[in-house]
One Martini backbone bead per residue (centre of mass of N, CA, C, O) as a GRO file, in nm:
protein
   77
    1UNK     BB    1 -13.376  14.521  -1.574
    2UNK     BB    2 -13.552  14.800  -1.574
    3UNK     BB    3 -13.552  15.128  -1.496
    4UNK     BB    4 -13.832  15.331  -1.398
    5UNK     BB    5 -13.661  15.570  -1.358
    6UNK     BB    6 -13.626  15.908  -1.423
    7UNK     BB    7 -13.436  16.150  -1.536
    8UNK     BB    8 -13.396  16.466  -1.472
    9UNK     BB    9 -13.383  16.773  -1.559
   10UNK     BB   10 -13.213  17.033  -1.534
   11UNK     BB   11 -13.232  17.328  -1.420
   12UNK     BB   12 -13.239  17.635  -1.551
   13UNK     BB   13 -13.193  17.742  -1.270
   14UNK     BB   14 -12.996  17.782  -1.024
   15UNK     BB   15 -13.000  17.722  -0.689
   16UNK     BB   16 -12.713  17.846  -0.672
   17UNK     BB   17 -12.540  18.105  -0.686
   18UNK     BB   18 -12.237  18.169  -0.829
   19UNK     BB   19 -12.118  18.352  -0.604
   20UNK     BB   20 -12.148  18.145  -0.373
   21UNK     BB   21 -11.976  17.923  -0.499
   22UNK     BB   22 -11.713  18.087  -0.513
   23UNK     BB   23 -11.690  18.143  -0.210
   24UNK     BB   24 -11.675  17.846  -0.121
   25UNK     BB   25 -11.420  17.771  -0.278
   26UNK     BB   26 -11.235  17.981  -0.141
   27UNK     BB   27 -11.275  17.876   0.145
   28UNK     BB   28 -11.156  17.595   0.099
   29UNK     BB   29 -10.877  17.688   0.008
   30UNK     BB   30 -10.805  17.840   0.274
   31UNK     BB   31 -10.825  17.590   0.458
   32UNK     BB   32 -10.593  17.431   0.329
   33UNK     BB   33 -10.372  17.640   0.390
   34UNK     BB   34 -10.411  17.655   0.706
   35UNK     BB   35 -10.368  17.315   0.740
   36UNK     BB   36 -10.034  17.271   0.726
   37UNK     BB   37  -9.983  17.193   0.991
   38UNK     BB   38  -9.799  17.011   1.230
   39UNK     BB   39  -9.749  16.773   1.440
   40UNK     BB   40  -9.555  16.768   1.736
   41UNK     BB   41  -9.527  16.448   1.743
   42UNK     BB   42  -9.571  16.306   1.425
   43UNK     BB   43  -9.623  16.520   1.158
   44UNK     BB   44  -9.901  16.546   1.092
   45UNK     BB   45 -10.191  16.669   1.037
   46UNK     BB   46 -10.383  16.880   1.189
   47UNK     BB   47 -10.643  16.945   1.367
   48UNK     BB   48 -10.898  17.171   1.348
   49UNK     BB   49 -10.956  17.161   1.689
   50UNK     BB   50 -10.642  17.213   1.755
   51UNK     BB   51 -10.452  17.415   1.979
   52UNK     BB   52 -10.181  17.223   2.029
   53UNK     BB   53 -10.079  17.077   1.757
   54UNK     BB   54 -10.261  16.817   1.692
   55UNK     BB   55 -10.361  16.539   1.597
   56UNK     BB   56 -10.624  16.326   1.631
   57UNK     BB   57 -10.462  16.097   1.764
   58UNK     BB   58 -10.295  16.252   1.978
   59UNK     BB   59 -10.539  16.388   2.108
   60UNK     BB   60 -10.679  16.124   2.196
   61UNK     BB   61 -10.444  16.017   2.369
   62UNK     BB   62 -10.439  16.251   2.567
   63UNK     BB   63 -10.729  16.223   2.673
   64UNK     BB   64 -10.696  15.928   2.765
   65UNK     BB   65 -10.465  15.980   2.967
   66UNK     BB   66 -10.620  16.167   3.152
   67UNK     BB   67 -10.836  15.966   3.229
   68UNK     BB   68 -10.649  15.748   3.349
   69UNK     BB   69 -10.522  15.932   3.567
   70UNK     BB   70 -10.786  15.994   3.717
   71UNK     BB   71 -10.858  15.702   3.791
   72UNK     BB   72 -10.598  15.639   3.952
   73UNK     BB   73 -10.626  15.865   4.165
   74UNK     BB   74 -10.903  15.765   4.276
   75UNK     BB   75 -10.800  15.478   4.361
   76UNK     BB   76 -10.579  15.582   4.576
   77UNK     BB   77 -10.788  15.734   4.779
   0.00000   0.00000   0.00000
C-alpha cells in the first residue's frame, strides 16, 4: 500500500538563523562540561537541579526519607 503523503521540499531559507544554531550548540556543549560532577553518595552524574551534589535517584530517596520521617513524627504525637 503506497503512502499518499508527499514529502515537502526543504525551505529555501532556514527557519532559524545559523548564528542562533551555533549559539545553541555551544550552550549545549558548555552544559555537558558543567555537569561532570559526581553524586556524593553513589558517584553517578549529578542531577541538573541538585544543589546538594546528588544524582536524581539519591535526591529522590532523600526527599522520600524526609517525607517518611515527617509522617512518623506526626503519628507519634
